[in-house]
Legacy VTK file of the C-alpha trace (Angstrom):
# vtk DataFile Version 3.0
C-alpha trace
ASCII
DATASET POLYDATA
POINTS 216 float
93.713 213.602 39.764
92.407 215.210 36.569
94.749 217.972 35.433
93.517 220.670 33.026
95.546 220.640 29.836
96.402 224.332 30.198
98.273 223.573 33.440
100.303 220.786 31.841
101.210 223.120 28.966
102.229 225.928 31.342
104.508 223.558 33.276
106.242 222.508 30.043
106.706 226.168 29.082
108.286 226.885 32.466
110.524 223.826 32.229
111.882 224.850 28.817
113.356 228.015 30.334
114.619 226.624 33.631
117.250 224.075 32.685
120.064 225.389 34.884
120.376 225.095 38.662
119.062 228.577 39.348
116.045 228.733 41.647
112.963 229.897 39.756
110.514 232.338 41.335
106.918 231.950 40.168
103.700 233.851 40.833
100.487 231.910 40.173
97.618 234.394 39.795
94.234 232.827 40.450
95.878 229.752 41.940
92.635 228.259 43.262
93.266 225.139 45.315
96.866 224.962 44.140
97.113 222.359 41.368
99.937 224.174 39.557
101.911 224.647 42.771
101.459 221.016 43.757
102.715 219.734 40.409
105.706 222.086 40.304
106.743 221.126 43.833
106.493 217.450 42.933
108.524 218.031 39.769
111.402 219.847 41.489
110.712 220.729 45.145
113.952 222.672 45.687
114.016 224.454 42.342
110.765 226.406 42.445
109.835 229.206 44.822
106.105 229.587 44.230
103.637 232.183 45.434
99.919 232.183 44.765
97.107 234.718 44.806
93.370 234.190 44.722
90.270 236.112 45.682
88.790 233.027 47.397
90.135 232.548 50.923
88.579 229.063 51.106
90.604 227.875 48.097
93.796 229.289 49.609
93.351 227.111 52.713
94.028 224.125 50.450
96.613 225.838 48.235
98.936 227.042 51.007
100.314 223.529 51.467
101.926 223.705 48.021
103.163 227.322 47.954
105.889 229.296 49.685
103.302 232.003 50.309
99.683 232.677 49.396
97.811 235.969 49.337
94.086 236.616 49.362
93.853 239.597 47.065
91.576 241.256 44.537
94.010 241.640 41.648
91.990 244.441 40.070
92.815 246.727 42.971
96.017 248.666 43.509
96.814 246.488 46.543
98.028 243.777 44.172
101.677 244.854 44.032
101.904 246.143 47.594
100.408 242.929 48.985
103.209 240.998 47.289
105.729 243.385 48.878
107.117 244.202 45.444
108.669 240.790 44.898
110.125 240.111 41.468
109.403 236.932 39.529
110.928 234.858 36.746
107.468 233.670 35.701
103.993 235.030 36.246
101.180 232.608 35.452
97.579 233.692 34.816
95.537 230.778 33.485
91.879 231.493 32.682
92.050 234.779 34.574
92.044 237.772 32.223
88.608 237.071 30.728
87.092 237.505 34.212
88.422 241.040 34.702
86.811 244.399 33.964
90.160 245.960 33.077
92.713 243.234 32.335
95.144 245.868 31.075
95.522 247.215 34.629
96.524 243.794 35.917
98.974 243.328 33.049
100.631 246.647 33.864
101.121 245.524 37.449
102.492 242.173 36.291
104.962 244.008 34.047
106.354 245.875 37.054
107.039 242.764 39.144
108.311 240.533 36.340
112.088 240.351 36.002
113.612 241.858 32.861
114.255 238.390 31.400
111.005 236.988 32.791
107.998 235.366 31.115
104.262 235.847 31.412
102.184 232.720 30.720
98.457 233.188 30.248
95.504 231.311 28.802
91.987 232.062 27.629
88.920 230.301 26.154
88.898 231.172 22.456
85.579 232.710 21.357
86.686 232.198 17.713
86.925 228.388 18.001
85.283 226.866 14.930
82.280 225.349 16.759
81.533 228.673 18.434
81.630 230.331 14.999
79.067 227.844 13.726
76.826 228.534 16.733
76.984 232.272 16.088
76.299 231.843 12.351
73.093 230.093 13.428
72.258 233.102 15.591
73.015 231.362 18.892
75.424 232.201 21.685
78.263 229.612 21.797
77.240 226.449 23.620
79.240 225.446 26.707
81.212 228.705 26.610
79.931 229.878 29.995
79.001 227.995 33.131
76.532 230.756 33.922
75.637 234.152 32.385
78.159 236.870 33.150
81.005 234.519 34.045
83.248 235.984 31.327
83.480 239.751 31.213
85.879 239.716 28.252
85.682 237.622 25.076
89.038 236.995 23.399
90.195 235.728 20.049
93.870 234.968 19.561
94.302 238.269 17.696
92.626 240.403 20.367
94.539 238.589 23.120
97.847 239.221 21.348
96.908 242.882 20.989
96.119 243.141 24.719
99.503 241.641 25.603
101.486 243.809 23.182
99.772 247.019 24.281
100.851 246.318 27.849
104.510 245.486 27.384
104.601 241.804 26.422
105.814 240.053 23.276
104.113 236.669 22.619
106.708 234.130 21.536
105.184 230.686 22.090
101.708 229.243 21.774
100.110 226.030 22.974
96.681 224.895 23.958
93.877 222.433 23.547
93.213 221.993 19.832
89.910 220.382 18.907
88.879 219.940 15.294
86.101 218.069 13.428
86.016 214.321 14.142
85.817 213.486 10.456
89.558 214.125 10.231
91.078 210.812 11.315
93.478 209.542 12.460
93.911 212.452 14.848
97.722 212.232 14.951
97.952 212.845 11.222
95.937 216.074 11.280
96.931 217.597 14.625
100.111 219.290 13.380
98.207 220.704 10.391
95.377 222.192 12.427
97.764 223.657 15.001
98.860 226.015 12.239
95.424 227.645 12.577
95.155 228.237 16.340
92.523 230.980 16.100
90.204 228.540 14.320
90.916 225.230 16.041
92.288 226.351 19.419
89.544 225.608 21.945
91.656 226.885 24.824
94.868 228.756 24.063
97.988 229.211 26.199
100.398 232.031 25.326
103.917 232.500 26.636
105.175 236.089 26.400
108.513 237.744 26.971
108.709 241.008 28.839
109.470 243.736 26.320
112.220 246.122 27.279
110.817 249.487 28.365
LINES 1 217
216 0 1 2 3 4 5 6 7 8 9 10 11 12 13 14 15 16 17 18 19 20 21 22 23 24 25 26 27 28 29 30 31 32 33 34 35 36 37 38 39 40 41 42 43 44 45 46 47 48 49 50 51 52 53 54 55 56 57 58 59 60 61 62 63 64 65 66 67 68 69 70 71 72 73 74 75 76 77 78 79 80 81 82 83 84 85 86 87 88 89 90 91 92 93 94 95 96 97 98 99 100 101 102 103 104 105 106 107 108 109 110 111 112 113 114 115 116 117 118 119 120 121 122 123 124 125 126 127 128 129 130 131 132 133 134 135 136 137 138 139 140 141 142 143 144 145 146 147 148 149 150 151 152 153 154 155 156 157 158 159 160 161 162 163 164 165 166 167 168 169 170 171 172 173 174 175 176 177 178 179 180 181 182 183 184 185 186 187 188 189 190 191 192 193 194 195 196 197 198 199 200 201 202 203 204 205 206 207 208 209 210 211 212 213 214 215
């Protein structure tokens, strides 16, 4: 099974903060068919209590096998928190979600309320400032391969604008990962990877951010 790199990165971020025997509660927003839940259950079936939400009821039919509960919900509506019965979570995961929302700040505010005080919010986004997209736009073209179809992304994020969105809604980014793709002329890849990771807003094709809940 092909696993998107963002999911592998999110799992590692979760694992780094769940070393003790405490059961970890996780909310997977936009869980789709349940790849994240499946992998977490395989990794430690008794350690993770995982819930998933998605707007697609068909996807949830497949996902429910890997989650302790799934909810068909439009996360941009106020029913988001009430549908989850005000559960509290150690981790909330939203991978490739926020760019599809009209008002992502409203969803972040709801996530803040149901995240435990020492909890983490892990999110990812396609970086509109990736170097190849910049070249496309300098040529006067819209970035190639950025959208599957027109209108798919309502928001366009750079790392800086994504950080600002998180900070304005109660989260402090403290770890970054992602899929870093840089020009092929720089070989061998292993030699240059650590260098280019120092410039995530330029070479981060898809960026994953782990944030701590800021004390209110």
